[in-house]
N, C-alpha and C positions, 0 to 999 in steps of 0.2 A: 501681284505684281510676280510673276516668276522671278528667279535671282538665276540672270545671266554672267557666267564669268567666263572672262575671254583674258589666256597666255599670248602674248604677242613679244615678237622675238625683232630681229636685225630686218628683216626680209620687208615688214609695213612699213619700214622707214626707210628703206631705199629707191622706193618710189618719190621722193623728196629729194633724191640726191646724194644721201646721207652714205656713205659706203660702209659696208660690211666689212667684215674679218677676218671671215674663211672663204667667200668667193672669188673666183680667179680676177685678180686683179685688186683683191680687198687689202687690207691695209695690213695685215700680216706679211704682205709679200712684200713690204716695204718696211716693215721694222719686226724686231724681234721681240716676241710678248715680253721677254725675260727681262728687254731692255727698257719699256714704256709700263709695264700693266702687272709689276710684282713690288712689296713691299721693297725687296731687297734692290728693287731700281730704283726706288727713292731715296735712299741711304747710299745707293754706290752714284749716282749721276742725276740728282734731284732736276738740275737744270733741262736735262732730254725730258724727262717726265712732263713737266710742268711746258715746257715748248710743244708738247704732243694734244696733250688738252686742251692748250689755249688753241692750237689749228683746231683741233675737235668743235670747239665752243664756238672760234668766228665763225666756223661753216655752220655751225645750226643756227646762228642769225640770221642767215641768208636762204635759209631754207622753210619750206611752208609745209602745213600737215596737206596729206595725198586725199584722194577720195577714198582708203581703207580707211584712214583715221577717224575722217568727216562718217564715214557710215557706220561703223560701231556709236561712235556720240549719240547718231542719229537712232540707235537701236533706245534710249534710251527714255525714247516716247511709249517703247511698249515693253518695256524691261527693267528692271532691279539691274543695272550694269555696273559689276567690279571689274574692272582693267587689271590686272598682274602684268606688267614688262620686264623685261629683261635689258629693255632699250634705256639708256642713258640719258635720253633728249626728251623736250617738252612737248612734244607735235601731238601727242593724247589729247593734255591739257588744251593747246593751243585751239584745238579741231572742236573743244567743247564736253569733253569726259567729263564729269565732276567726280568720280573715286578714281583714282589711278593709283597703285603702288608701284614702287618701283624699286625691282629687287636688287639691281649692281648700284644702286647710287642717281644721283643726278648731275648733269654736268652744269648744269649753269647753278650749282651750290659749292659750296666748300667748307672743311671743317678744321678746325682744331688736330696739331698731330699728336697735342697729350691729351686733348678731353674729349675724346669722339660724340660724345652728347653735344657740343658746341657746334652746331651745324649753320650754317648763313647761306642770304643767298649771295651771290658775289653781282655787282655793277659791271655790268660791260663783258667783255669776252676774256679781258685779259688779268690772270690774278698774279702774282709776283712778288719775288722775295721780299720779306721784310714787310708783308702784308700779317698782321697776327690774329688773333682771336683777343676777347677781351683779357684774358689772365698771359697773356704778352708769349703765346708761344708760334710759331709760324705755319700758316695754312697750307690744307695739302686740299686736292681737287677731292669732293666726296663721290668718290668710285669705289665700289668693292672690287679689289686687286684679287689675282689667282693669289689663291696659299688665304687667301682671310675668309672669315665667318662672314656668312650670308644671315644679316640677324634678320631681316623683312619675310622671311621663310616663318618665321614663329606666326607672324600675322597672316600669311598666305593660307597657309595650310586652313586653318578652321576656313578661310573665306571660300577655299574648293570644298570642303566637305559641307558646305551650306549648300552648292549648287544645285540649279532644277536645271541648266544646262550649261555646258562646259565646251567651250570652242578655244582653238589654236590656231592665230592665224603669223604666219611669216618665221617660222622657228624652225630648226633643222631638228631641235630635241635630242643635242647633243651634247650639251650643258645642263652639268646639275651642280646643285640638287632641283636648280626649278627645272627640269625636263620631269623630275620624278613627282612633280605634282599631279599628273593624270590620275595617280593610283591612289589619290587621296576622294576620287571620286563615289559617289555610291553609284550600286550595279546598276539603277535604273536611269540614271542619268545619260542624255543624248548626247554623245560626240562629234565635233564636226572639227574637220583637219583643213584647212586652206593654206594653201602651199603649192606650188609649181611641179614640187621633187615632193612626192610621197616621202615622210618622216618614218622612223621604224618603228610603226603602232601596233604591238602584237595584242590586244586587248579585245574585246567585248564589239560586236557590231560599229565601226566607226564608220562616220559619213565624208569622205574625201573632196574636196573640191579642188580640183588640181589648177590652179591658176596665183597669178600674181596676186598679192592683197587687195589693190584696188577693184579690179575686174570680180575677184571674190568672195571679197565682201558684201557686194551687190547680187551677187546667185547666194550666198547665205543668207541676207535680208530675205529674201523669198522662203527660202525654206523652213526658217523661221517663223514667218505668219502662220504658218500650218500649226504652228505650237501654242501660240496664242490662247 
């Protein structure tokens, strides 16, 4: 069974009602990135940061996987599928994908402010002050903030190097280091990009599917049938 590695971004979850950050009407128009998504913001105004992620988490509980998520999960019938996502939601898992690596953390998890390895599933949507890890330190969102390292890249790179087919769905490929994963594919690996706006991919031959994720993944599935 061929190994199919899929890199997903905000575009795939947008159709489930999850607001993106960079698009018009996105979250960055309401929030200054430096006020809610950096370690300095947490030090300066943890109440605002906590509220921001509590609101995102509450919204996530009201959202469901869409056709894009479900279509990728169905590909496991024909391929060894590995999802690498920049998204912090759990919609891939809820759609049925069995192997999902989150590059930028997970919204439904929290971790110790002192011991990064102490990560917990959060019951419900609200993280509160006074919620502590087992060693007595305040819990924070399990999110990779701007300016922090992306430790999951160490796991992601070998997965991409093993890919027989590489697919990008719903990402502008503007966020690094995630966008750089394309460059770890072997030269003979077919590349597919699903996005209504063609991202800047100046590599070898790429098959572009200029559609939103739901319809685009359906088209992708038809194209991939020829490669099984």
